[in-house]
C-alpha positions as CSV (number, residue, x, y, z in Angstrom):
1,M,-20.0,-15.8,9.0
2,Q,-20.6,-16.5,12.6
3,H,-16.9,-16.6,13.7
4,W,-15.5,-13.9,11.5
5,M,-13.1,-12.3,14.0
6,T,-11.8,-15.7,15.0
7,Y,-11.1,-16.5,11.4
8,V,-9.4,-13.2,10.9
9,R,-7.2,-13.7,14.0
10,Y,-6.1,-17.2,12.9
11,S,-5.7,-16.1,9.3
12,Y,-3.4,-13.3,10.5
13,E,-1.3,-15.8,12.3
14,V,-1.0,-17.9,9.2
15,V,0.0,-15.0,7.1
16,L,2.6,-13.8,9.6
17,E,4.0,-17.3,9.9
18,A,4.3,-17.5,6.1
19,E,6.0,-14.1,5.9
20,S,8.5,-15.3,8.6
21,R,9.2,-18.6,6.8
22,V,10.0,-16.9,3.5
23,C,11.7,-13.8,5.1
24,V,9.3,-11.3,3.5
25,N,7.6,-8.3,5.0
26,L,4.4,-7.4,3.1
27,D,3.1,-3.9,3.1
28,H,0.0,-3.4,5.2
29,D,-2.6,-3.4,2.4
30,T,-1.2,-6.7,0.9
31,E,-1.1,-8.3,4.2
32,A,-4.6,-7.3,5.1
33,Y,-5.9,-8.5,1.7
34,L,-4.3,-11.9,2.3
35,V,-5.6,-12.2,5.9
36,H,-9.1,-11.4,4.7
37,L,-8.8,-13.8,1.8
38,V,-7.7,-16.7,4.0
39,A,-10.5,-15.8,6.5
40,R,-13.2,-15.8,3.8
41,Y,-12.3,-19.4,2.9
42,F,-11.6,-20.6,6.5
43,D,-14.8,-22.5,6.7
44,K,-15.0,-23.5,3.1
45,P,-12.7,-26.5,2.7
46,K,-14.2,-27.6,-0.6
47,F,-14.2,-24.2,-2.4
48,N,-12.4,-25.5,-5.5
49,E,-14.6,-28.2,-6.8
50,E,-15.7,-26.6,-10.1
51,P,-13.0,-26.2,-12.7
52,V,-11.4,-22.8,-12.7
53,A,-11.6,-22.4,-16.5
54,I,-15.4,-22.9,-16.4
55,K,-15.8,-20.2,-13.7
56,M,-13.5,-17.9,-15.7
57,M,-15.6,-18.4,-18.9
58,E,-18.9,-17.9,-17.0
59,G,-17.5,-14.7,-15.5
60,M,-16.3,-13.3,-18.8
61,N,-19.8,-13.4,-20.3
62,K,-21.5,-11.4,-17.5
63,P,-22.2,-7.7,-17.2
64,V,-19.2,-5.7,-15.9
65,E,-20.2,-5.5,-12.2
66,I,-20.9,-9.2,-12.0
67,K,-17.8,-10.0,-14.1
68,K,-15.6,-8.1,-11.7
69,D,-16.9,-10.0,-8.7
70,M,-16.8,-13.4,-10.3
71,L,-13.3,-13.0,-11.7
72,Q,-12.1,-11.6,-8.4
73,R,-13.3,-14.8,-6.7
74,V,-11.6,-16.9,-9.4
75,G,-8.3,-15.0,-8.9
76,D,-8.6,-15.3,-5.1
77,Q,-9.3,-19.1,-5.3
78,C,-6.4,-19.6,-7.7
79,L,-4.1,-17.6,-5.3
80,L,-5.1,-19.9,-2.4
81,V,-4.9,-23.1,-4.4
82,H,-1.5,-22.2,-5.9
83,S,0.0,-20.8,-2.6
84,L,-1.2,-23.7,-0.5
85,E,-0.6,-26.3,-3.3
86,L,-4.0,-27.8,-2.6
87,N,-4.4,-31.1,-4.5
88,K,-1.3,-30.4,-6.5
89,R,-1.2,-33.9,-7.9
90,R,-4.4,-33.1,-9.9
91,W,-3.2,-29.9,-11.4
92,P,-3.0,-29.8,-15.2
93,S,0.5,-28.1,-15.0
94,N,2.6,-26.6,-12.2
95,S,1.7,-23.1,-13.2
96,Y,-2.0,-23.6,-14.1
97,Y,-3.5,-21.9,-11.0
98,Q,-0.9,-19.1,-11.1
99,D,-1.6,-18.5,-14.8
100,M,-5.4,-18.6,-14.4
101,G,-5.2,-16.4,-11.3
102,Q,-3.2,-13.8,-13.2
103,L,-5.6,-13.9,-16.1
104,A,-8.6,-13.4,-13.8
105,Y,-7.0,-10.5,-11.9
106,S,-5.9,-8.9,-15.2
107,N,-9.5,-9.1,-16.5
108,V,-10.8,-7.6,-13.2
109,A,-8.4,-4.7,-13.6
110,Y,-9.4,-4.3,-17.3
111,A,-13.1,-4.3,-16.3
112,H,-12.4,-1.6,-13.7
113,R,-10.7,0.6,-16.2
114,L,-13.5,0.1,-18.7
115,D,-16.0,0.9,-16.0
116,N,-14.2,4.1,-15.1
117,I,-14.0,5.2,-18.8
118,I,-17.7,4.5,-19.3
119,S,-18.8,6.3,-16.1
């Protein structure tokens, strides 16, 4: 990304504004995660064109290291779509992206635990 620091700066402003609007103070790690998440997708306005369920199924059938990365991206995309309510009129249900994101993140955590047991 050519303009990474600019994306981070604007993303930080977005996250701070959101915290202010909902009267929440996030801890530093959560805030940093969200800032970098928004920054990664700053120049990708069409990141959610393939159905999430297909991405999830593809990720579940990969080796552990690839699975963790793919499902992390699915969870991150679901977090963004749900939080920003992108194309909400096309959602299968009001909690679809929230549910899919939680499932993706849960599977990432499970894959990390399995990886630690095996290693």
